[in-house]
Rosetta silent file (secondary structure, phi, psi, omega in degrees, C-alpha in Angstrom):
SEQUENCE: MLMSADLVFSYTFLLCVIAYACAIPTYFFIRKNSPKLNWHRHGNTCTSQFNQLDIFGVGLFLLIFGATLTLAQAPPELGPDGNPKEIRMTPSIMLVGMISQQIVFTLIVFALMMFRGTNFGDLLGLNPSKVVRILVVSMLGFAAFYIFGVGLHILGYEEWLKNIFGSDYKVQETIKTFQATDAATIRIMMAFTVAILAPLCEEVLFRGYIYGATKRFSDRFFACLFSSLLFAVVHYNINALIPLFFLAIVLTIAYELTGSIWAPIIIHALVNANTLIMIEFGNATAN
SCORE:     score description
SCORE:     0.000 S_00000001
   1 L     0.000  125.470 -177.468  -58.932  -31.877  -51.704 S_00000001
   2 L   -77.212  145.225  177.631  -61.182  -28.839  -51.741 S_00000001
   3 L  -103.265  147.696  178.380  -64.320  -28.845  -53.926 S_00000001
   4 L   -84.421  126.629  176.570  -65.547  -25.833  -55.905 S_00000001
   5 H   -64.070  -34.509  178.401  -68.908  -24.481  -54.827 S_00000001
   6 H   -58.826  -38.065  179.998  -69.481  -23.218  -58.333 S_00000001
   7 H   -67.730  -37.080  175.510  -69.217  -26.780  -59.592 S_00000001
   8 H   -61.349  -46.006 -178.932  -71.790  -27.968  -57.055 S_00000001
   9 H   -64.707  -39.338 -178.235  -74.207  -25.252  -58.125 S_00000001
  10 H   -68.741  -42.212  179.602  -73.684  -25.968  -61.802 S_00000001
  11 H   -69.473  -40.038 -178.393  -74.225  -29.725  -61.507 S_00000001
  12 H   -66.819  -43.849 -179.772  -77.229  -29.282  -59.157 S_00000001
  13 H   -64.037  -42.413  178.484  -78.881  -26.765  -61.464 S_00000001
  14 H   -61.440  -35.905  175.763  -78.194  -29.089  -64.415 S_00000001
  15 H   -63.645  -39.859  175.474  -79.840  -31.917  -62.439 S_00000001
  16 H   -58.415  -47.952 -177.934  -82.950  -29.682  -62.032 S_00000001
  17 H   -64.482  -46.174  179.621  -83.079  -28.995  -65.696 S_00000001
  18 H   -65.587  -41.962  179.192  -82.627  -32.643  -66.767 S_00000001
  19 H   -59.425  -46.725  178.984  -85.137  -33.874  -64.172 S_00000001
  20 H   -61.295  -44.960 -176.605  -87.783  -31.406  -65.405 S_00000001
  21 H   -63.373  -31.873 -178.339  -87.108  -32.200  -69.054 S_00000001
  22 H   -86.266  -35.989 -172.718  -87.467  -35.901  -68.403 S_00000001
  23 H   -69.055  -43.400 -173.257  -90.311  -35.861  -65.901 S_00000001
  24 H   -60.491  -50.862  177.630  -92.881  -33.868  -67.982 S_00000001
  25 H   -66.505  -35.145 -179.893  -92.966  -36.298  -70.983 S_00000001
  26 H   -62.369  -47.576  178.995  -92.710  -39.339  -68.676 S_00000001
  27 H   -64.641  -37.135  177.913  -95.722  -38.312  -66.622 S_00000001
  28 H   -61.648  -43.720  178.953  -97.584  -37.369  -69.792 S_00000001
  29 H   -62.997  -42.354  178.828  -97.005  -40.851  -71.149 S_00000001
  30 H   -63.913  -45.771 -177.617  -98.125  -42.541  -67.904 S_00000001
  31 H   -64.994  -36.815 -179.005 -101.294  -40.453  -67.694 S_00000001
  32 H   -63.071  -36.072  179.724 -102.072  -41.030  -71.374 S_00000001
  33 H   -88.457  -17.379  178.181 -102.059  -44.789  -70.705 S_00000001
  34 L  -132.701   77.409 -170.914 -103.723  -44.501  -67.313 S_00000001
  35 L   -61.271  -21.002 -176.509 -106.315  -41.642  -67.543 S_00000001
  36 L   -79.825   -6.880  178.614 -107.602  -42.314  -64.032 S_00000001
  37 L   -82.861   98.796  179.705 -104.324  -41.287  -62.433 S_00000001
  38 L  -108.242   62.612 -175.007 -105.043  -37.656  -61.405 S_00000001
  39 H   -60.381  -30.840 -175.834 -102.024  -37.077  -59.170 S_00000001
  40 H   -68.459  -12.140  178.548 -102.220  -33.281  -59.705 S_00000001
  41 H   -92.503   -8.157  178.054 -105.564  -33.286  -57.837 S_00000001
  42 L   -72.372  147.738 -179.934 -104.059  -34.803  -54.649 S_00000001
  43 L    89.764 -176.348 -174.383 -103.429  -32.438  -51.794 S_00000001
  44 L  -107.388   -1.323  177.486 -105.057  -29.097  -51.043 S_00000001
  45 L   -86.069  148.609 -177.386 -103.387  -26.808  -53.608 S_00000001
  46 L   -86.402  127.401  175.362 -105.187  -25.717  -56.715 S_00000001
  47 L  -122.031   -2.679 -170.674 -103.657  -26.721  -60.112 S_00000001
  48 L   -64.924  -22.163 -175.086 -106.715  -26.598  -62.407 S_00000001
  49 L   -89.431   -2.676  173.601 -105.861  -23.050  -63.660 S_00000001
  50 L   -87.250  150.970  175.940 -102.473  -24.120  -65.024 S_00000001
  51 L  -140.776 -168.031 -172.360 -102.156  -25.347  -68.643 S_00000001
  52 L   -63.406  -23.610  178.640  -99.589  -26.350  -71.217 S_00000001
  53 H   -61.268  -29.119 -175.346  -98.288  -22.745  -71.464 S_00000001
  54 H   -77.823  -14.543  171.215  -96.965  -23.143  -67.952 S_00000001
  55 H   -64.442  -41.466  178.368  -94.650  -25.962  -68.963 S_00000001
  56 H   -76.285  -27.319  176.446  -92.834  -23.319  -71.001 S_00000001
  57 H   -61.299  -48.859  179.392  -93.336  -20.806  -68.160 S_00000001
  58 H   -62.243  -41.890  176.589  -91.329  -22.929  -65.813 S_00000001
  59 H   -59.129  -34.368  178.184  -88.777  -23.441  -68.602 S_00000001
  60 H   -63.442  -42.883 -179.311  -88.501  -19.641  -68.925 S_00000001
  61 H   -67.151  -38.451  174.421  -87.590  -19.362  -65.223 S_00000001
  62 H   -57.854  -42.257  176.692  -85.032  -22.149  -65.694 S_00000001
  63 H   -65.991  -40.637  176.237  -83.484  -20.153  -68.491 S_00000001
  64 H   -63.001  -46.663 -176.921  -83.422  -16.967  -66.394 S_00000001
  65 H   -67.790  -33.184  176.857  -81.926  -18.715  -63.399 S_00000001
  66 H   -66.111  -42.090  178.966  -79.335  -20.496  -65.681 S_00000001
  67 H   -65.208  -37.838 -179.804  -78.280  -17.175  -67.152 S_00000001
  68 H   -65.449  -43.103  177.984  -78.035  -15.624  -63.650 S_00000001
  69 H   -61.914  -41.119  178.281  -75.919  -18.565  -62.502 S_00000001
  70 H   -61.670  -43.648 -179.291  -73.667  -18.227  -65.484 S_00000001
  71 H   -65.092  -39.921 -177.188  -73.132  -14.531  -64.824 S_00000001
  72 H   -66.915  -26.158 -178.392  -72.435  -15.182  -61.142 S_00000001
  73 L   -98.277    1.261 -178.139  -69.731  -17.701  -62.087 S_00000001
  74 L   -66.142  141.420  179.792  -68.143  -15.602  -64.810 S_00000001
  75 L   -57.607  142.370  179.162  -64.419  -14.824  -64.283 S_00000001
  76 L   -64.293  147.864  176.319  -63.823  -11.386  -62.723 S_00000001
  77 L   -70.249  136.420 -175.431  -62.752   -8.579  -65.053 S_00000001
  78 E   -92.861  146.040  177.518  -59.031   -7.867  -64.859 S_00000001
  79 L   -86.778 -178.981  178.998  -57.533   -4.455  -64.266 S_00000001
  80 L   -57.986  -28.507 -176.272  -54.481   -2.876  -65.935 S_00000001
  81 L   -84.084   -4.392 -178.567  -52.267   -4.577  -63.368 S_00000001
  82 L    88.918   -6.559  176.827  -53.580   -8.026  -64.325 S_00000001
  83 L   -92.189  156.875 -179.925  -55.402   -8.485  -61.050 S_00000001
  84 E   -62.940  135.995  175.592  -59.153   -8.863  -60.769 S_00000001
  85 L   -66.342  136.712 -179.755  -61.006   -5.585  -60.495 S_00000001
  86 L   -87.497  121.690  178.695  -62.648   -5.039  -57.098 S_00000001
  87 L   -97.952  116.247 -176.536  -66.361   -4.397  -57.477 S_00000001
  88 L   -89.320  112.143  177.687  -67.651   -2.431  -54.538 S_00000001
  89 L   -93.460  100.911  179.720  -71.196   -3.470  -53.691 S_00000001
  90 L   -79.058  156.645  175.080  -72.748   -0.652  -51.686 S_00000001
  91 H   -56.555  -35.860  179.117  -75.835   -1.338  -49.555 S_00000001
  92 H   -65.325  -43.033 -179.589  -77.910    1.021  -51.700 S_00000001
  93 H   -65.732  -43.181  178.307  -76.996   -0.767  -54.937 S_00000001
  94 H   -62.089  -41.045 -178.863  -77.706   -4.168  -53.317 S_00000001
  95 H   -63.288  -48.028  177.491  -81.074   -2.958  -52.008 S_00000001
  96 H   -60.656  -39.910  178.518  -82.175   -1.692  -55.375 S_00000001
  97 H   -64.866  -43.274  179.680  -81.062   -4.979  -56.984 S_00000001
  98 H   -59.133  -50.578 -176.159  -82.910   -7.083  -54.433 S_00000001
  99 H   -61.057  -47.921 -174.996  -86.156   -5.121  -54.772 S_00000001
 100 H   -67.122  -37.894  179.780  -86.100   -4.989  -58.573 S_00000001
 101 H   -62.945  -45.396 -176.848  -85.318   -8.699  -58.827 S_00000001
 102 H   -66.301  -42.562 -179.939  -88.221   -9.699  -56.565 S_00000001
 103 H   -66.174  -41.701 -176.650  -90.656   -7.410  -58.416 S_00000001
 104 H   -62.945  -47.581 -179.355  -89.567   -8.508  -61.877 S_00000001
 105 H   -60.518  -42.366  178.360  -90.021  -12.239  -61.047 S_00000001
 106 H   -63.870  -39.035  177.028  -93.437  -11.582  -59.528 S_00000001
 107 H   -62.749  -38.387  177.932  -94.500   -9.560  -62.555 S_00000001
 108 H   -63.534  -41.619  179.502  -93.488  -12.385  -64.863 S_00000001
 109 H   -60.890  -46.321 -178.727  -95.631  -14.825  -62.889 S_00000001
 110 H   -63.891  -38.763 -179.923  -98.616  -12.502  -63.088 S_00000001
 111 H   -63.577  -41.500 -179.824  -98.046  -11.927  -66.805 S_00000001
 112 H   -67.366  -21.885 -175.364  -97.992  -15.675  -67.441 S_00000001
 113 H  -108.990  -34.641 -166.903 -101.293  -16.115  -65.558 S_00000001
 114 H   -66.885  -33.250 -174.879 -103.439  -12.965  -65.754 S_00000001
 115 L   -76.449    1.581  173.768 -104.385  -13.012  -69.401 S_00000001
 116 L  -102.922   12.343  178.197 -106.159  -16.328  -68.898 S_00000001
 117 L    70.900   31.762  179.964 -108.606  -14.822  -66.431 S_00000001
 118 L   -62.275  133.897  172.703 -106.805  -16.500  -63.501 S_00000001
 119 L   -95.054  101.013 -176.525 -108.475  -16.189  -60.102 S_00000001
 120 H   -65.721  -29.969  178.723 -105.437  -15.621  -57.953 S_00000001
 121 H   -63.975  -42.288  176.696 -107.459  -15.898  -54.784 S_00000001
 122 H   -72.988  -40.443 -177.898 -108.442  -19.470  -55.627 S_00000001
 123 H   -62.487  -46.203 -174.708 -105.082  -20.394  -57.146 S_00000001
 124 H   -99.543   -4.119 -177.430 -103.031  -19.319  -54.122 S_00000001
 125 L    65.021   43.977 -176.064 -105.629  -19.707  -51.447 S_00000001
 126 L   -70.640  -24.039  178.867 -105.321  -16.001  -50.591 S_00000001
 127 L   -81.175  106.675 -172.366 -108.585  -15.946  -48.704 S_00000001
 128 L   -75.203   69.685  179.977 -107.468  -17.091  -45.204 S_00000001
 129 L   -73.791  -19.311  177.124 -110.597  -19.056  -44.387 S_00000001
 130 L  -116.740   64.326 -174.490 -108.667  -21.437  -42.130 S_00000001
 131 H   -56.280  -49.309 -176.265 -106.688  -18.881  -40.044 S_00000001
 132 H   -60.682  -46.426  179.603 -106.116  -21.173  -37.080 S_00000001
 133 H   -65.024  -37.814  177.514 -104.854  -24.017  -39.267 S_00000001
 134 H   -63.179  -46.614 -176.536 -102.574  -21.656  -41.210 S_00000001
 135 H   -66.902  -41.523  179.756 -101.060  -20.257  -38.005 S_00000001
 136 H   -65.544  -45.530  176.058 -100.624  -23.677  -36.408 S_00000001
 137 H   -64.152  -37.567  178.761  -98.957  -25.153  -39.455 S_00000001
 138 H   -64.717  -43.349  178.584  -96.737  -22.068  -39.807 S_00000001
 139 H   -65.953  -37.063  179.951  -95.494  -22.354  -36.236 S_00000001
 140 H   -69.160  -38.032  176.858  -94.833  -26.041  -36.608 S_00000001
 141 H   -62.627  -45.383 -179.042  -93.013  -25.444  -39.921 S_00000001
 142 H   -61.953  -43.180  179.202  -90.888  -22.703  -38.346 S_00000001
 143 H   -67.321  -39.978  179.579  -90.012  -24.966  -35.423 S_00000001
 144 H   -61.419  -36.938  179.994  -89.186  -27.912  -37.709 S_00000001
 145 H   -68.749  -38.840 -179.565  -86.728  -25.833  -39.691 S_00000001
 146 H   -77.766  -28.861  171.493  -84.806  -24.685  -36.574 S_00000001
 147 H   -65.301  -40.257  176.112  -84.760  -28.185  -35.077 S_00000001
 148 H   -60.849  -43.901 -179.357  -83.233  -29.318  -38.375 S_00000001
 149 H   -64.775  -38.780  177.388  -80.677  -26.469  -38.153 S_00000001
 150 H   -64.639  -37.242  178.579  -79.736  -27.335  -34.621 S_00000001
 151 H   -63.052  -46.057  179.099  -79.279  -30.982  -35.691 S_00000001
 152 H   -58.970  -42.373 -177.716  -76.948  -29.933  -38.501 S_00000001
 153 H   -64.453  -42.375  177.826  -74.927  -27.811  -36.105 S_00000001
 154 H   -62.160  -32.311 -178.484  -74.578  -30.684  -33.588 S_00000001
 155 L   -82.109   -2.571  178.854  -73.397  -32.971  -36.381 S_00000001
 156 L    81.975   34.406 -176.395  -70.706  -30.470  -37.309 S_00000001
 157 H   -57.401  -45.062 -174.953  -72.222  -29.240  -40.589 S_00000001
 158 H   -65.379  -41.209  177.874  -70.258  -25.947  -40.601 S_00000001
 159 H   -66.610  -37.553  177.956  -66.880  -27.625  -40.064 S_00000001
 160 H   -61.596  -43.792  176.956  -67.677  -30.174  -42.711 S_00000001
 161 H   -61.316  -44.174 -177.166  -68.411  -27.394  -45.202 S_00000001
 162 H   -62.458  -39.342 -178.346  -65.228  -25.541  -44.305 S_00000001
 163 H   -72.845  -27.910  178.603  -63.132  -28.684  -44.849 S_00000001
 164 H   -84.702  -43.832 -170.294  -64.738  -29.374  -48.253 S_00000001
 165 H  -106.887   -9.746  176.159  -65.155  -25.922  -49.738 S_00000001
 166 H    58.125 -121.183 -176.925  -62.456  -23.864  -47.967 S_00000001
 167 H   -69.770  -15.626  177.665  -62.690  -20.171  -48.921 S_00000001
 168 H   -72.004  -17.006  175.073  -66.022  -20.746  -50.647 S_00000001
 169 L   -80.476  106.311 -177.200  -67.534  -21.153  -47.202 S_00000001
 170 L  -153.421  165.793 -178.354  -68.448  -17.572  -46.414 S_00000001
 171 L   -66.940  141.575 -179.789  -71.223  -15.322  -45.186 S_00000001
 172 L   -61.842  144.308 -172.913  -73.957  -14.624  -47.762 S_00000001
 173 H   -57.961  -38.112 -178.745  -73.430  -11.235  -49.480 S_00000001
 174 H   -61.879  -48.235 -179.236  -76.785   -9.882  -48.331 S_00000001
 175 H   -62.894  -44.477 -176.568  -76.020  -10.678  -44.685 S_00000001
 176 H   -62.361  -44.495 -179.799  -72.490   -9.271  -44.983 S_00000001
 177 H   -65.989  -40.721  177.017  -73.813   -6.028  -46.476 S_00000001
 178 H   -60.505  -40.452  178.066  -76.526   -5.713  -43.857 S_00000001
 179 H   -67.036  -34.940 -172.370  -73.830   -6.123  -41.126 S_00000001
 180 H   -80.127  -28.297 -175.357  -71.552   -3.585  -42.724 S_00000001
 181 L   -84.061  140.533  178.974  -73.899   -0.623  -43.192 S_00000001
 182 L  -105.622   -6.041 -177.029  -74.506    1.851  -40.414 S_00000001
 183 L   -73.680  115.754 -175.368  -77.181    3.844  -42.296 S_00000001
 184 H   -60.241  -42.757 -178.137  -80.411    3.304  -40.353 S_00000001
 185 H   -64.057  -41.495  178.617  -82.682    3.943  -43.350 S_00000001
 186 H   -63.759  -41.979 -177.425  -80.846    1.430  -45.538 S_00000001
 187 H   -66.487  -38.710  175.684  -80.888   -1.172  -42.785 S_00000001
 188 H   -61.455  -45.300  179.453  -84.617   -0.695  -42.292 S_00000001
 189 H   -65.743  -39.204 -179.839  -85.326   -0.997  -46.011 S_00000001
 190 H   -68.679  -40.182  176.505  -83.120   -4.073  -46.293 S_00000001
 191 H   -58.770  -43.641  179.043  -84.837   -5.611  -43.275 S_00000001
 192 H   -63.896  -42.453 -178.844  -88.211   -4.935  -44.888 S_00000001
 193 H   -61.980  -48.390 -177.183  -87.096   -6.417  -48.186 S_00000001
 194 H   -69.698  -40.947 -173.849  -85.639   -9.559  -46.582 S_00000001
 195 H   -90.571  -22.853 -179.661  -88.368  -10.189  -44.019 S_00000001
 196 H  -118.912  -56.249 -177.613  -91.469   -9.100  -45.991 S_00000001
 197 H   -63.467  -49.080 -178.676  -90.922   -8.537  -49.675 S_00000001
 198 H   -59.631  -50.806  178.589  -88.742  -11.533  -50.372 S_00000001
 199 H   -57.555  -42.375  178.871  -91.071  -14.093  -48.647 S_00000001
 200 H   -61.920  -51.787 -176.101  -94.092  -12.702  -50.516 S_00000001
 201 H   -69.149  -44.348 -177.099  -92.467  -12.682  -53.931 S_00000001
 202 H   -66.850  -36.308  177.931  -90.488  -15.868  -53.610 S_00000001
 203 H   -67.495  -42.242  176.505  -93.451  -17.871  -52.294 S_00000001
 204 H   -60.380  -38.048  178.864  -95.667  -16.695  -55.144 S_00000001
 205 H   -73.162  -54.877 -168.873  -92.837  -17.724  -57.597 S_00000001
 206 H   -83.806  -45.751  178.838  -91.603  -21.007  -56.118 S_00000001
 207 H   -86.196  -48.169 -176.546  -94.631  -22.456  -54.349 S_00000001
 208 H   -65.263  -44.770 -175.066  -97.452  -20.669  -56.102 S_00000001
 209 H  -102.468  -60.375 -174.237  -96.169  -20.947  -59.649 S_00000001
 210 H   -65.702  -46.370  175.821  -93.234  -23.318  -60.164 S_00000001
 211 H   -62.595  -46.669 -179.239  -94.477  -25.890  -57.688 S_00000001
 212 H   -63.856  -43.078  178.570  -98.071  -25.587  -58.791 S_00000001
 213 H   -65.763  -42.530 -178.301  -97.350  -25.722  -62.528 S_00000001
 214 H   -66.019  -42.314  178.136  -94.956  -28.614  -62.108 S_00000001
 215 H   -60.952  -36.841 -177.309  -97.427  -30.518  -59.966 S_00000001
 216 H   -58.185  -32.982 -176.301 -100.140  -30.012  -62.632 S_00000001
 217 L  -115.046   12.598  173.201  -98.067  -32.049  -65.114 S_00000001
 218 L  -139.771 -115.400  170.626  -96.356  -34.495  -62.724 S_00000001
 219 L  -150.105  172.983 -173.781  -97.219  -35.139  -59.097 S_00000001
 220 H   -67.385  -29.557  179.975  -96.761  -33.392  -55.737 S_00000001
 221 H   -67.780  -50.928  179.139  -93.693  -35.456  -54.763 S_00000001
 222 H   -66.728  -41.192 -179.479  -91.646  -34.701  -57.849 S_00000001
 223 H   -59.719  -39.117  177.278  -92.862  -31.114  -57.906 S_00000001
 224 H   -62.951  -49.830 -176.329  -91.826  -30.668  -54.261 S_00000001
 225 H   -69.178  -38.968  179.827  -88.311  -32.017  -54.740 S_00000001
 226 H   -66.557  -54.003 -177.129  -87.766  -30.169  -58.025 S_00000001
 227 H   -63.975  -32.191 -177.936  -88.991  -26.734  -56.810 S_00000001
 228 H   -70.933  -42.763 -179.752  -87.252  -27.140  -53.474 S_00000001
 229 H   -66.848  -38.926  179.123  -83.845  -27.979  -55.044 S_00000001
 230 H   -64.489  -40.513  177.226  -84.229  -25.153  -57.500 S_00000001
 231 H   -59.831  -44.978 -177.826  -85.077  -22.760  -54.638 S_00000001
 232 H   -65.204  -44.874 -176.124  -81.929  -23.810  -52.777 S_00000001
 233 H   -65.840  -43.348 -173.599  -79.657  -23.500  -55.850 S_00000001
 234 H   -70.537  -13.544  172.392  -80.769  -20.055  -57.010 S_00000001
 235 L   -74.502  -16.760  169.787  -79.890  -18.522  -53.634 S_00000001
 236 L    52.656   54.898  176.053  -76.293  -19.319  -54.579 S_00000001
 237 L  -141.989  110.971 -173.095  -74.892  -19.780  -51.105 S_00000001
 238 H   -62.779  -33.251  179.831  -73.060  -23.022  -50.401 S_00000001
 239 H   -62.099  -34.179 -173.018  -73.497  -22.662  -46.632 S_00000001
 240 H   -99.835    1.950 -173.921  -77.307  -22.597  -47.022 S_00000001
 241 H   -57.626  -51.700 -178.790  -77.775  -25.123  -49.793 S_00000001
 242 H   -73.180  -46.117  176.809  -78.939  -28.048  -47.631 S_00000001
 243 H   -56.738  -41.212 -176.521  -80.853  -25.871  -45.016 S_00000001
 244 H   -71.154  -34.321  175.371  -82.660  -24.044  -47.824 S_00000001
 245 H   -62.805  -42.538  177.999  -83.559  -27.316  -49.533 S_00000001
 246 H   -66.791  -43.600 -178.667  -85.057  -28.594  -46.287 S_00000001
 247 H   -61.481  -39.176 -176.800  -86.823  -25.233  -45.706 S_00000001
 248 H   -66.448  -37.567  176.234  -88.340  -25.318  -49.192 S_00000001
 249 H   -61.875  -45.662  177.051  -89.716  -28.841  -48.514 S_00000001
 250 H   -58.295  -44.969  178.425  -91.194  -27.575  -45.269 S_00000001
 251 H   -60.151  -41.586  178.432  -92.732  -24.621  -47.138 S_00000001
 252 H   -66.088  -42.202  178.911  -94.233  -26.868  -49.769 S_00000001
 253 H   -62.733  -40.288  176.482  -95.729  -29.232  -47.166 S_00000001
 254 H   -62.820  -39.773  176.909  -97.276  -26.231  -45.369 S_00000001
 255 H   -59.154  -44.441 -178.857  -98.691  -25.059  -48.667 S_00000001
 256 H   -72.789  -37.663 -179.917 -100.258  -28.430  -49.287 S_00000001
 257 H   -65.521  -33.465 -175.725 -101.539  -28.894  -45.763 S_00000001
 258 H  -103.772  -23.866 -173.818 -103.348  -25.555  -45.721 S_00000001
 259 L    71.301   13.839 -178.497 -104.079  -24.961  -49.418 S_00000001
 260 L  -129.734  132.913  176.577 -103.012  -21.384  -48.792 S_00000001
 261 L   -63.764  -16.045 -178.268  -99.849  -19.474  -49.809 S_00000001
 262 H   -63.047  -35.468 -177.909 -100.089  -17.567  -46.538 S_00000001
 263 H   -61.469  -56.592  178.320  -98.629  -20.515  -44.608 S_00000001
 264 H   -63.809  -31.112  178.321  -95.301  -20.701  -46.468 S_00000001
 265 H   -61.498  -45.798 -177.891  -95.163  -16.900  -46.612 S_00000001
 266 H   -66.130  -43.288  178.997  -95.433  -16.662  -42.813 S_00000001
 267 H   -62.041  -47.759 -179.345  -92.792  -19.450  -42.216 S_00000001
 268 H   -58.074  -45.132 -179.454  -90.446  -17.819  -44.785 S_00000001
 269 H   -64.131  -41.623 -178.663  -90.913  -14.369  -43.164 S_00000001
 270 H   -65.200  -41.965  179.640  -90.316  -15.766  -39.630 S_00000001
 271 H   -65.651  -46.122  179.537  -87.108  -17.503  -40.698 S_00000001
 272 H   -63.583  -44.603 -178.682  -85.747  -14.413  -42.485 S_00000001
 273 H   -63.718  -40.779 -179.767  -86.761  -12.069  -39.639 S_00000001
 274 H   -63.109  -37.903  177.307  -85.185  -14.377  -37.056 S_00000001
 275 H   -61.330  -42.279  179.920  -81.951  -14.404  -39.042 S_00000001
 276 H   -66.810  -38.167 -179.611  -81.831  -10.619  -39.035 S_00000001
 277 H   -63.044  -41.064  179.536  -82.629  -10.530  -35.288 S_00000001
 278 H   -65.912  -37.978  177.232  -79.720  -13.003  -34.628 S_00000001
 279 H   -65.976  -42.647  177.804  -77.401  -10.807  -36.713 S_00000001
 280 H   -62.721  -41.061  178.696  -78.436   -7.726  -34.729 S_00000001
 281 H   -64.863  -42.435 -179.173  -78.026   -9.661  -31.474 S_00000001
 282 H   -65.194  -40.196  176.679  -74.573  -10.858  -32.565 S_00000001
 283 H   -64.103  -43.428 -177.459  -73.522   -7.342  -33.525 S_00000001
 284 H   -67.155  -35.122  177.865  -74.771   -5.920  -30.208 S_00000001
 285 H   -67.656  -41.073 -179.067  -72.903   -8.687  -28.282 S_00000001
 286 H   -64.918  -33.230 -178.117  -69.711   -8.036  -30.256 S_00000001
 287 L   -84.552    0.000    0.000  -69.887   -4.350  -29.465 S_00000001
């Protein structure tokens, strides 16, 4: 019996919401009764600049992601013949959507933080004072992700997904559009967006803000699992759900080990760039 990917995403997102709603008051109660437990100070990431407003800030992103998920799962509009209307997603439209989405999310993060006099250099570890450590951790993180991917492939992960999800097992829309377009300018801009812009914006959002703010009011273990699962769900691709969850955990560990957002940005950029290179190599081989 095939399972619906939409159902998996709905329940997983609901799990994120419930976990967050339960964890914040639970950790508050524990700390109130044990003031010496300063879990949010463990590790190398800065959380001191977050405050109670950021509890609602993370909630705002959950609301936005929930609305996006609902729209993605809405039944297709029917045409006069009673069949679903075919929506043609051109590369240009997708590119504009990708760029605007990344920029909007980043602007919301800055808006939530900047009016408090936030020092973003300290908050995100933007000053790369430990360049060698950042590079070493980045290379190890990149290698760990691909070793995990090879392990999944050996275990028959793709076939398992096809057997469970049937037609829901498909290439991510971004990759499909990148493969389909022949316009060099669009391909270059999409490559820049995927390999540079997306890692920058998504790391500021998920590791810099959601992970950091959640850690401030819980601990690094819960914050890591919560932000990583949310990261995997909002990409809305059943093929990548487990790999992205693992990748997000690697990105969070890299962030904690270095205390700098540059480490997860580099890993994320390498993973995305390598994916595009493999697509190009596959297209060249096919031709």
